[in-house]
N, C-alpha and C positions, 0 to 999 in steps of 0.2 A: 604815879612817881615812877613806875617801871620804864615808862616810854622815856624819861629824861636820861637813863643810863646809856641810850643809843647816840647820845650827842656828847660833843666833847668842847666845853668851853676853855680856849687857848689862852684867855687873858689873864690867867694866873696859874701859878705851880710851875714844876721844873721845865724848862724850855726843851731840853733834849728828849725827855721822855714824853712829851706831847708829841714832838715831831717823829720820833721813833714808832711810838704806838698808833698814831695816825698812819703814818708811812707804811706800816707792815701789811696791814689789810689791803692797802692800795696796791702794794708791789705784789701781794699774793693774787689780787684782783686782775691787775695787768698781765700777770703771769698767765693766768688762765684764758685772758682776753686774746693774748698773742697765740695761745694754742690753737685759736680757731683756724688761722690761716697756716699755722706750722704743721698742725695735723693734716690739713688738706695736702700739704706739700709732701710730707712723710709718705702719706697712703698714695698719692699718684705717682710718687717717684719710685715707690717699690711695687706698686700693683698696676700701675696703668703702662706709663712709659716715661723716657726722659724729656721728651717734647711735651707731655702733659706737665711735668714739673716745671719747665721753662715758661710755660702758659700760664699757670697759677702765679709764678714770680712776676711775670713781666705785666701783670694787671695791677698790681700794686700801687705803682704811682697814679693810674688813672682812678681807682677806687678812692685814693687818699686825697685827690683833688677836691671832690666833692664832700667827703666826710670830713676832711680837714676844716674845711670852712664852717662847717656845722659844729664840729669841736670846740673851734674858736669862739662861736656865739655861745655855746655851753660854758666855756670859763667865763666869758662876759656876764653870764646869768648867775654863775657861782659867786663871782666877786660881789655882784650886787646883793646877793642873798646872804652872804657871810657878813657883809657889812651891817645890814639890818639885824641879823641874828646876834651880832656882837654889841650892838646898840640897845638891844632889847625893845626894837621897834616892832611889835606884832602886827599892826595894821599894814605897814609897809612890806613886812615879810610875806603877808598873806597875799598881796597884791603881786609881788615879784614871782611867787611860785605859781600863781594861776597864769600870769601873763607867759611865763616861761613854759609852761605845759602846751598852752594853746599855740604859741609861736613854734613849738616842736611839731605839732601835727600838721601845721600850714608849710612849714619849711620841708617836712617828709614828703608831702605830696609833690610839691615844686621838683625836689632833688631827684626823686624816683623818675618823673617823667624826663629831666634833664639828663640823668644818667643813661638811661635806655636808649635816647636819641644820640647821645654822643659816642656809642660804642663803636660803631664803624669808622668814624673819623678817627678816634684816638688809637685804634688797633693799626691802621694805615699809617698814621702820623708817627707811630713809634718805629716804623719800617720793620715791623714784625715779620721774621723769616716765613716763607709760604707753609712750612711743616708745622707751623704753630699757630697760624690765624684762624683758622676753624675752632680749636679749642679755646683760643683766648677769647673769642667773640661770644662763644657759649656760656663760658664762666661768666662774664661781665654781665650780660643780660641777665641772668638768672639772680645773681648777686643784687644788682640794681634793683630788681623787682622787688626783692625783700628787704630793701634799705630802711624802711620804717621802724622794723623791730631794733636794728642797731642805734637808730637816731634815739628813740623812745627810752631805750634802756641807759644810755650815755648821758641824757639830759635828766633823766630821774636820779640816776646814781649820783650826778653832779649836785642835785639839790641836797640829796642827803649828805654828801661830804661836806657841803658848805655849812651845814649846821653841826659837822662833827662826826655824822655816822658813817665811817667807812667799812662797818663790819657787814651790815645786812647786803648791802650791793655786792659785796665779796662772796657771800654764801650763796646768792642767786647765780652768779657768774660762775662759780664752781661747779654747781648742778647743771648749769647749760653747757658747759665745757665737756662735761662727762658724756651729755647727751649727744653732742656733736660728735665725739669720738665714736660711740656707739652707732650713730647713723652714718658716719663715714664709712665704717665696716661693713654695715649692713648694705648700704647703697652701693659701694664699689666692689668689695670682696664678694659679698654675698649675692647681690643682685647685678653686678657687672654693668652698673650705670656709667662707668668712668668718669670722666671729668664734671659733668653733670650732677652725679651723684654727691661729690664733695660740696657743690653749689648749693642744692637742695638742704645738705646736712647743716650748713651753716646758717642760712637763712632761718629755716626751723627753729634752730636751737637760740638764735638771737631773738627771735619772737617770744620764746618762752621766758627768757631773762627780763624783757619788756614787761610782759604781763605781772611778773613778779614784783617788779620795783613799783609798778603803778598800783598793785594791791596793797603794798606797805604805806604808800603816800595816802592812800584812800582809807585805809583802816585805822592809822595812827590817831591817836588822842592829843598828840603834842601839837605845838603852834605851827608846824609846817605841813598840817594835814591838807590834803588835796579834797575840794569840794567840786564836784564837777559842774553844778550849777552856777559856780562862780567865775567860770573859765571867761576870761576877757583879756584884751591888749590895753593895759592902762599906759596911756601916753607917755606919762613922766618915767614909768618904769621901763617902758620898752626903749625910751631914749637913752637912759642909762646902761642898759643892756648892750646897746648898740655901740655906744661910745667906747666901750671895753671890748665888746665880741666880736665887731666887724673887722676892727684893725687886727686883732688876733686871728680872726677867722681868714682873711685875705692873706696874711703870712703865711698861715698853714697851708691855704689852698694853693697859693703861688709857688711856694716852696715845693709843695708836691707835684705840681705841674712842671716844675722846672726839672724835677727829677725824670720825667717823660723824656726830656732831651738826655739825660744821663742814659737812660734805660736805651734810647735808640743808638747811642754810641756803643752800649755793650751788645745789643742785637747785631751789631755790624760783624761781630766775631763768631756767630753761629750759634745755634741752639745748645751745644754742648757748654760754650761759656755762658749762656743766658742761664743754663740749669745750676751752674757752678755758682754764679751770682745769687741766684735764688737761695741755694742752699747756704751760702753766707750770710746773706741778708736776714734770712729767719733766725740764725744763732745771733747776729748783731742784734736784733731787736730784742732779745733776752739779755743782752749784758747792759743795754741802757736803760733798762726798766727801773732798776734803783733810782738812778738820777731824775728819771722822769717822775717816780712817785715821790721823791723828796722835793722836786719843784713844785709839784701841786701842794704838797704839805706846806711849803713855804707861803704859796699863793693863799691858802686858807688862814695860816698863822698871821701872816702880815695883814690879811683883810680884817680879821677879828680884832686884833689889837690896835690897829688904826681906827676901826669903828669904836673901841673903847678908850680912843686919844692916848694910847700909850705907844709913842714912837720908839723910845729907846729899846722898849721890848721886842717890838717889832724887827729892829734892825739885828738884834742879837739872834733872833730867830733865823734870819737868812744866813748869817755866818756860820751858825750850828748845822743848818742843812748843807752847806756848802763842804764842811770839813766831813760830815758824813759821807756825802757823795764822793769826794775824791777818795776817802779811804777802801770803801766798797769796791768802787770801779777798778782801782789799781790792783786788788786781790783777784776779782773776776778775769781781768786782762791776762793775768800770770797763768791761771788755771786754764783759761781757753786756749792759750798758745800751747800749753802742755798737751792738752787732749784734742788738738785741732784734727787729726785724722778719724778718730772715732766720732767725733761731733759731726763731719762732713758725712760720713758713713751711714747715719741716722736717715739720710734723704736718699742715697743713691749707692750702688756699687759700680757704677760705670767708671771706668779708669779716667776717662778724659774729663768728664764732670768732677771727679774728685780732684784732679790735678788743678783744675781751675778754682774750686772751692778753696783749696788749701792756700793757693796763691792769694787771694782776696783776704782771707781770714788772717795771715802772717803779716801781710803788708799794712792792714787798715787798722787793726786792734791795738797797736800801740798810741793811736791818737785819740783814744776814747776818753782820756782824762781831759781833753782839751773842751770837751761838751759839758763836763761839769759846770764850768764857769758861766757858759752861756745860758743853760738850762737854768740854774740856780737863781741867778741874778734876773732873768727874764720873768721867772715866777715872782719873786719878790716884789718886781716893778708892776707886775700886774695885779698883784695884792693890793698894791698902793693906788691901783686906779691908772697907773700909766701903761697904757698897752700901745700907744704910738711909737714911742722909743724903740722898745724890742722890736716892734713889726718893721720898722725901716730899717735897723741893724741888720734882722734875720734876712730880709728880703735883699738888701744889697750884699750880704755874704752868701746867701744859699741860692739866690737867684742871679742876680747881676754878675757879680764876681766870677761865680761858677760857671755860668754861660760863656762869659769872654776868655776864660781860662780854657774850657773845653774846646772851643773855637780855635784858639791859637794852638794849643797842643797838639789837636787834630790835624791841623794844616802844616805844622812845623816839625812835629816829633812823631806822632802816632804810637802805637802799641798799648797793650794793656795797663801797665803800671801807671802811664800819665793820665789815662782816663780814670783809674780808680782813685788816684790822688785828688781828683776833683772834690771828693768829699772832705778828706782831711784838712784840704788847704782852705776849703769855706769854714769848717769849724774853728781853725785857729784864728781867722781873722775874725769871725763872729765874736769869739771869745774876747779878744783884744778890745774890740769896739765896745763890746757891752760892758766890760770892765770900768772902762774909763766914762761911759755914760753914766753908769751907775754911781760912780764917784762924784761926778758932777751934779747928779740929781741930789745925791746926799747933802751936798754943800748948799746947793741952791734952794732946796725946798725944806730940808730938815726933817723929812719925814721918816727916814732910815737911819738915824744916827744913834 
């Protein structure tokens, strides 16, 4: 009976309490997960060089191209698992979990090889300045070599979240984040390993979190227990995972790859601008964490309630998540603008870098509220099993529209502000399209009314 308290059945009870209580561990977990690269940036910015800070930041779009696809697949697996958990179908739940775990290991091997091989091409493709190339290359190669730990943790924690357990993945992630900080300081400050030190610290701490989440899945006595001898790819389950996961994965991967183009435009302005963009981007990631956590909560909430055939409750859950997201985001945006300078100074004291960081932060932050609409609506639609709609809307907004916008502004206007506005422009368009698509789906399919 003790095991049961680690899950959360969202098919009954107060809606906002379910969403808040489920989201808080997710938010804290995402906060600590974001600390991985953020601490890397703080350490290299203060103890290595501005060029190293630029290198760590510029690698983000490359890393997220592969990792993003896998996270999309993970969301697909989570939707399938949450449906079977909500429907109380233990046999299908067992098959879904074991298919998911084996698929993770196979994709982990594939993505590790692809990631290492693509490093030289991507560094060149982004038009990385000569003073940053060597460090970017070293960081990426080591990161991709340890990619399996990140993938296993995210898929394993996704399984636990799908059955309502968002606490234990949080505990493991907090511990591994602390280990990452300690190793960063040891390798970089203590041993003078430079940017290679933060790479090794990251992959070792991610490996620890992966081991812990697998330990929980193996030792639990609940219905989601992992039996290593039962690992297999069940065709029916794999198909369902792919139906939701591949569109979501492609959307995330292609969107991340499109950010490589944006990074190349930023790189054009030199390493100080790159470092300023890195500083802003790390802060940006923390501000959007609440809406992302609430989006994941909406996915699980909708998935469980549709599995229980309670369409009306699923729709109410989406609206509750949206209102919560808007409120939190507005407050954080105001606080961030007030504390802009000390926030950027966490990463560097270089005057040029500080200048660029403040420019990006003040200019971009007012548009965060737009993201609430596209994130929450997309999460609810995925929970309902509709991954294609959000995929095409986000690809159209974040990839096609954004690249056309960048090409036109670079040719006819130029300058930092038009390049930076490529992100808010995509957010605004995506939110408008996602809202109308959601309303259309609501009327047409009646699953979220």
